[in-house]
N, C-alpha and C positions, 0 to 999 in steps of 0.2 A: 494262869493256865499256860502250859506248854503244849506243843503239838503232840498229837498222839502218833505213835508209830504205825507202820504198815503192818504187814504180816511177814513171816519168814517161811520159806519152803526148803525141804531137804529130801534127797533121794539117794539110795545106794543100790548097787548091783554087783554081785560077786559071782565068780565062775562056779563055785561050789557052796553048799549051804554053810552059813556061818551065823553068828549072833547079830543079825542085821538090826534087830530092835535096839540093842545097846549102842551100836554105831549111830543109829538115828537119834537116840536119846542124847548122846553127847553133841551131835551136830546141832540139834535143836537148842540145847543148853547154850551153845555159843551164839545162837540167834535170838535168845530170850528178849533182848532189848527191842526187837521188832514187834513183839506182841506178847501181852501178859494176861489176856482174858481167858484164853483157852488153848488147848493143844491136843494133838493126836498123832498116832502112829498106826500104819497099816503094813503088815508083814505078808509077803508072798512066799508060801511054802509049796513049791511045785504046783502052782495054780490055785492053791487054797489060800484065801485071804483071812487073816486074823487081825482084829483091830481093837484099839482102846482109845477113847476120846472123852474129854470132860473139860469143864470150866476150871480155871486155875493155871498156875505156872507149872513148869516141867517137874520140879521137885515135889509139887503137891499132887499132881496127877499120876506120876509114875514112881512107884516105890520099887525096891529091889524085888519084892514079891510079884508085883504087877509085871515087871519086865521078864521075870523068870517063867511066866505063863505063856509068853510068846514062843513058838517053835523056832528053831533055826530055819533060815530061808536064804534064798538067793537075791531077794529084792525087798526093799521097804521104801515107803514114802512117809514123810512127816511134815507137820505144820504147827507153827505158833501163830496165834491170831490176836490182832486187835481189829475189831469190826468197824471199818470205815463205811461199810454199807451193811445193813442188817443189824438186828439186836444182839445183845450179849446173852444168848441162851444156848443150851446144849445142842439144840437142833442145828445150830449154825457152826458147830465144831467141824473142823476139817482134819484129814482129807475126806472128801465126799466119795462114797462108794456107790457104784452102780452095777447091777446085774442086768444083762440084756441077752438077747437071743444068740449072739455070737460070743458070749463070754462075760467077763467082768472087767471093771476098771476102778482105780482109785485116783483121785485128782486133788492136788493141792495148788492153791492160787494166791498170788500176791498182786494187788492192784485193784483198780476199779474200771469196769466197762463204762464208756460214756454213752453207749446206746443200749444199756441193759434193759431199760423200761420198754423200749420198742420191741426188742427181741423177746422179752418175757411175754408181752401182750400177744405177740404172734403165736408163741408156743402154747399159751393157755387157750387161745381160740381154736387151736388145732387139737386140743384134748389133753395137753400135758398137765399133770397135777404136780404142783410144787410143795415140797415139805419144809423148805427153809425160806428165809427172807434175805438171803445173800445172793449176789450176782454170780457167784461161783457155780451155783446149781444151774444157772442159765447156760454157762459154758459146758457143764457136764451133759446137759440135755442135747445141746447142738452137736457135740462130739459124738454122743451115742447115736443120734439120728443119722449122722454121716457114716458112722461105723456100719450101720445096717445096709448102707448103700455102696460101700467101698470094700476093697479087698484086704485092707490092713488098717491098724489103728493109726499109723502115721499118715496114711492117706486121708483118714477121717479128720485128724487134727488139722491137716493142711487145708482141707475143704472148709472146716469150721472157721479158720482164720480169715477166710474171705469175707465173713459177715461180722466178725468181732471187731469192735473199734474201742480204742482207749488203752488202758494200761493192764497188761497181764504178763506175768512171768509164771510159767506153769511147770509142774513136775507131775507126770502122769504114769501110772503103772498098769500094764495089762498082764495077763498070765505069763507072757514070754518076754516082755520088753519093758524097759524103763525109758521114758521119753521126756525131754525138756524142751520148752519153747519160750521165746521172748517176743513180745509184740513188735511190729515193724518200727515203732518209734523208739523202743528201748527205754521206756519210762523207768522201769524198775530193774535193778541189777539181777544177774543170774550168771553163775560160773560153774566150772567143774574141775575135778582133779582126780588123782589116782594114787592108791597106796602102793607100797613096794610089792605086795602080793597080788597086784593086778585088780583090786577092787576099785570100781569107779564111784565117785560121789558127786552129787550135784547140790548146789546150795545158793541161797540168795546172796551170800557174801563169802569172800575168800577166808574170813576168819573161821568159819565153820569147816572149811576144807582142811585147814591146818590143825584144827582142834581134834579131828579124828585121825591124825597121823598121815594124812594124804598130802601130796604135793600139788599145788595149784598148776593147772595146765593153761586155761584161758577163760575169758568171758564168752558167754553165748552171745553171738552177734544179734542186733535187732532184726527181727523177722526170721531168725534161724530156728530150725527144728533139728535136734540131735537125738538119734535113736540108738540106744544101747541094748545089745542083746548078748547072748553067751558067745557068739562067734565074731561079732564085728561092731564097729561104731560107724554110723552113717550120718553125715551132715546134709540136711536139705536146705537149700537157700532160695527156693522159689518166691519167698515173701521178703527177702532181703532187698534193701535199697529202694523199696517202693515208697518209703516215707523218709523225711529228714530225721536223723537221730535226735532224740529229745530226752536224754537222761535227766531225771529230776535233780535240779540243782541242790535241793535240800537233802539229798542223800549225802552229799559231801559236807554240808553245813551241820547236819544234826542226826539224821536217821541212822546212818551206818556206823559201825564200830570203828574207832580210830585205827585199829590194826588191819582193817580191810583195804583192799585195792580194787577200785571199780573202774572198768574200762581204761585200765592202764594208769590210773591216778591214785596215789596214796591218799587216803582220807585224812590221815594225820598231817601230811604235808599241805593238803588243801586248807585245813583249819589253821595251821601255823601261818600260812600265807594270808589268810583272812585277817588275822591279827595284825600282820605287817601292813596290810592295806589300810586298816582302821587307823593305825598310828600315823600313816601318811596323810590321809584325807581328813582326819579329825584329831589333830595333835592337841595335847593338853599338858600343862605343868602339874606334875603330881609326884608323890613320894613312893607309891607302891601300885603294882598292877596285880589284880586277883581275878580269878575266873569262877563262875558259878559251876560247881561240880554237877555232872562230869563234863557236860557238853561245852562249857566255856573255857576249859583249862588249856587246851591246845592253842586256841586263838589268843588267850591271855599271854601265853609264853611268846607267841609271835609278836604281839604288841610290845612286850618288854624288850625283845631282841632288837626291834626296829627303833624304839624310842629311847633305849638305854635307861628306862625307868625300872628299878628292881622288881623282879617277879616274886610274889609271896603267896602264902596260903592264908586267906582271910575268912574262908567259909569251910566248915566241916560238914560232910554229908553223913547222915545215919544210913548205912547201907542195908539196914534191915527193915526198911519201910518201903512200901510200894510207891510208884510214881504218883505225883500229886494229881495228875489229870485223870486217874482211874476213879477218883472219888466221885460219888454220884451228885453231890450238891456243892454249891459254891462255898458255903460256910465250912463244910468239912474239908474242902480243898485248902482253904486258908489256914485252918487249924493244922493240917498236915505239913504246910510249908514251915510252920514253926517247929514241928517235930523233926522234919526232914533235914533242916539246915540250922546251923548255929554259927554265929560269928566268933572269931578268935580276937578277943579284945586287945591282946598284946601286939597283934599285927596291924591293927587299923586305928587304934586310939590316937587321936591328935594328928592323924595323917590325911593327906589328900589322896583319895583312892580312885583308881581307874577300875571299874567293875565291868567285866566282859561276860556277855551271855550270847546265846545263839539266836534268840528271837524274842519279840514281844507280841503276844497275840491279844489277849484282853487287857493286859497291863496289871492285873491284880497280883500275880506272883512277883513281878518286878517291884511293885510298890512295897510288898511285904519284905523283900530282900533288902531294899534300900533302907527300910525302917530298922531292920535288924542291925545293919551297919551303923546307922545313926545312934541307936541305943548303945552300941559298943564303943562309941566315942569318935567315929570317923568325922574328920573336920570338913571334908568335901567329898562328894561322890559324883564321879563323872562316868556315866554309863555308856558303853560302846557295844553295838550289836553286830554280830558277824553275818547278818543277812540284811537285805533291804526291808523296808516296811511291808507288812502283809496288807494288801489292799483289796484282793479279790479272792473268791472261792477257788478251791482246787477240786477237780473232778477225776483225779487219777490216783486216788488212794491215800491222800492226806486228809485228816479229819477237819477240814475247813469247808463246809458245804454252804456257807452263807457269809456275806460281808457284815451281817448284823452285829456280830460280837467282836469284830476286828477294830481295835482302838485306832489304828492308823487310818482306817477308812473314814473316820469322823473327826479326827484331830490332827493338827500340825505336829511336827516334831517338837517344837517349842512347847506346845500344849501338853504333849505326852510327858515331856520332861517334868513339867510342873505337877502333873497328875500323879506320877510315880514318886515324886519328891527328890529327883536328882538335880544336881547343880548344872549338868549339861548332858546332852544325849546325842549320839551319832550312829548312823546306820551305814552299812556298806552300800555304795551306789550300785544300781543294777548293771551299769556299764562295766563294773569291775568283776562281775561273776565269771566271765570267760576265763579269767586267770585262775580262779578257784577250781574250775572244772577241767583244767588242763587243755583249754581251747577246744574241748569237745562241744558239739552242739548240744544245748541243754534246754529244758523247759523252765521258764521263769514266769509262767502265767499268773501265779498267785501274787507276784510283785508287779507285773506289767500289764496284765489283762490280755496278753497275746496268746490265745489258746490254739494249740496245734490241731484240735478236733472241733467238731460242732459242739456247742454247749448242750448238755442233756436237757430233755424236755421237763424232767422232774429232778431237781438237784438235792432234795432232802435226803439226809443220811438214812432215815427210817422210812423211806418211801414205800417199801413193800409191806412193812407192818401197818402203815397208814392205810394202804390199799385194802388189806385184809380186814381192818376195823370197819372201813366204810362198807365193805361187802356184806358184813354181818348186820348192818342196820336195816 
């Protein structure tokens, strides 16, 4: 099992009506790695919203015919989802749309609220009726409630941020404005850019900015609200610097695309540096360094550069199969590992191999990969991991809601090495993460247990589905 991705958000605002649906489509395509369960686009044509959302990847949900049915517009919001809270059903597709007394709103969200249960309970007791089981609807409700009390959508969002806790990078669209906001910790990335014709785009990662022909301008600061309208751009900073910055370290290790830059740090360079750190702290005599495609390749190159052990291609990935963790059962997931990866016998046969991957969660996928290399004739397999051992749950958008299935929580490094069949095993020390993150303050709670927020009262991923089931009894 690998970690599941977050979600990806995208927004666009132009001075005159253009094909914003297609711009959003290509932006979401660049963010597909962040979520493969569902996706959606909402287009704003002079205050009229048109939307299409469904389960599946971008190319499955949006055909050329589907895109052609969108009108030209001045704004659009898009989302790709992997549900770290809430089930995988069409009702949880984003962006969420809300019609209210003062207008309408479309909202796309990346992250998890750590106080979602408490907020939702209060809303339900006040008469709110929920249609989804994701915490994004909680955000939409609170913003809408505040909008009915305030003079503008940005004032409403600012008021909502006073009660939201945890991880949220948001792109919000009203009839006249496109707004983005990042939680005061800055757990999840968010940035914006501009095309040559003056169109602004907002995205979870810079790779989506460049994918639509825009130039990256800057990251949204933790706690910042940026309001885009036809006439101006306004930055609101009343929530900035209220918390210590806590960008998720795993954005650099695995989640983000290597060609993205997050908070001034190149993801590719961070992973390259991770490999170099591994070579220093866990050296080994070997003949070849290989990476697990795609997440281990950059770190493998860094390990090779630091150790002077030749870098090679030892595993080939079938690019036409979905990620292994999407499979609903463990047996299916194991079968997909065999279909997804194949060893190159001529590269590894009779050799001492250094195998680089980004993480070990359950250990089952690592065990299968080691076995593939053994069957291909590898003489020795020394596994190196470009993250520390996962010991604790994550409550901020990573799909680790319990320690129960974390192999490192129950076994020593030596034990894990034996379980997966490797000759040796080494992880990056938590103390070295600061170098990967460009000395930015970062969240390492899943490695250290040091949580920036209060631990949620109910940590189950499907907590809202469970609540609905219990209510029906």
